[in-house]
C-alpha positions as a printed NumPy array, in Angstrom:
array([[ 33.461,   7.11 ,  19.573],
       [ 31.09 ,   9.592,  18.012],
       [ 28.89 ,   8.948,  15.019],
       [ 26.245,  10.453,  12.792],
       [ 23.054,   8.787,  11.577],
       [ 21.643,  10.012,   8.269],
       [ 17.905,   9.544,   7.837],
       [ 15.824,   9.181,   4.683],
       [ 14.089,  12.532,   5.288],
       [ 17.508,  14.306,   5.134],
       [ 17.693,  14.669,   8.92 ],
       [ 21.176,  14.247,  10.402],
       [ 21.351,  13.001,  14.001],
       [ 24.708,  13.361,  15.724],
       [ 25.62 ,  11.14 ,  18.69 ],
       [ 28.632,  11.92 ,  20.842],
       [ 30.83 ,   9.96 ,  23.203],
       [ 28.873,   7.59 ,  25.419],
       [ 26.526,   6.404,  22.685],
       [ 26.851,   3.13 ,  20.828],
       [ 25.011,   1.484,  17.989],
       [ 24.234,  -2.018,  16.793],
       [ 22.394,  -3.519,  13.86 ],
       [ 19.654,  -6.064,  14.466],
       [ 19.138,  -9.123,  12.262],
       [ 16.335,  -7.415,  10.342],
       [ 18.358,  -4.251,   9.656],
       [ 17.039,  -2.257,  12.594],
       [ 19.571,   0.277,  13.864],
       [ 19.642,   0.552,  17.676],
       [ 21.379,   3.545,  19.293],
       [ 21.949,   3.268,  23.046],
       [ 23.247,   5.334,  25.963],
       [ 22.677,   5.206,  29.714],
       [ 20.164,   2.37 ,  29.455],
       [ 17.99 ,   4.124,  26.869],
       [ 17.736,   2.799,  23.304],
       [ 16.357,   4.507,  20.22 ],
       [ 15.446,   2.33 ,  17.221],
       [ 15.542,   3.3  ,  13.541],
       [ 13.706,   1.119,  11.019],
       [ 15.433,  -0.149,   7.879],
       [ 14.806,   2.321,   5.079],
       [ 14.428,   5.206,   7.533],
       [ 18.137,   5.328,   8.328],
       [ 20.38 ,   5.474,   5.276],
       [ 23.947,   5.69 ,   6.597],
       [ 26.003,   5.667,   9.805],
       [ 29.41 ,   7.382,   9.898],
       [ 31.833,   7.092,  12.799],
       [ 34.225,   9.971,  13.295],
       [ 36.774,  11.489,  15.619],
       [ 37.256,  15.141,  16.522],
       [ 39.967,  15.552,  13.894],
       [ 38.002,  13.775,  11.166],
       [ 34.398,  14.995,  10.881],
       [ 31.942,  12.824,   8.954],
       [ 31.008,  13.355,   5.34 ],
       [ 27.861,  11.883,   3.902],
       [ 28.414,   9.003,   1.496],
       [ 32.187,   9.474,   1.67 ],
       [ 32.72 ,   5.851,   0.643],
       [ 30.691,   6.164,  -2.557],
       [ 32.27 ,   6.943,  -5.902],
       [ 31.968,  10.568,  -6.912],
       [ 30.97 ,  11.471, -10.512]])
């Protein structure tokens, strides 16, 4: 599984195969691979989109469009 993390400062961080993510009870997003974990505070990350090679992510794809 691959996924993209969208951050509040408009940064887009793409994680490929081998990475995984979980949400902590306080809304902390933890991204892990090979025993290393990166944490994103609630409010700093805004969205996570999983995707496959034939279906690239699109930001806020699940939101209604005007």
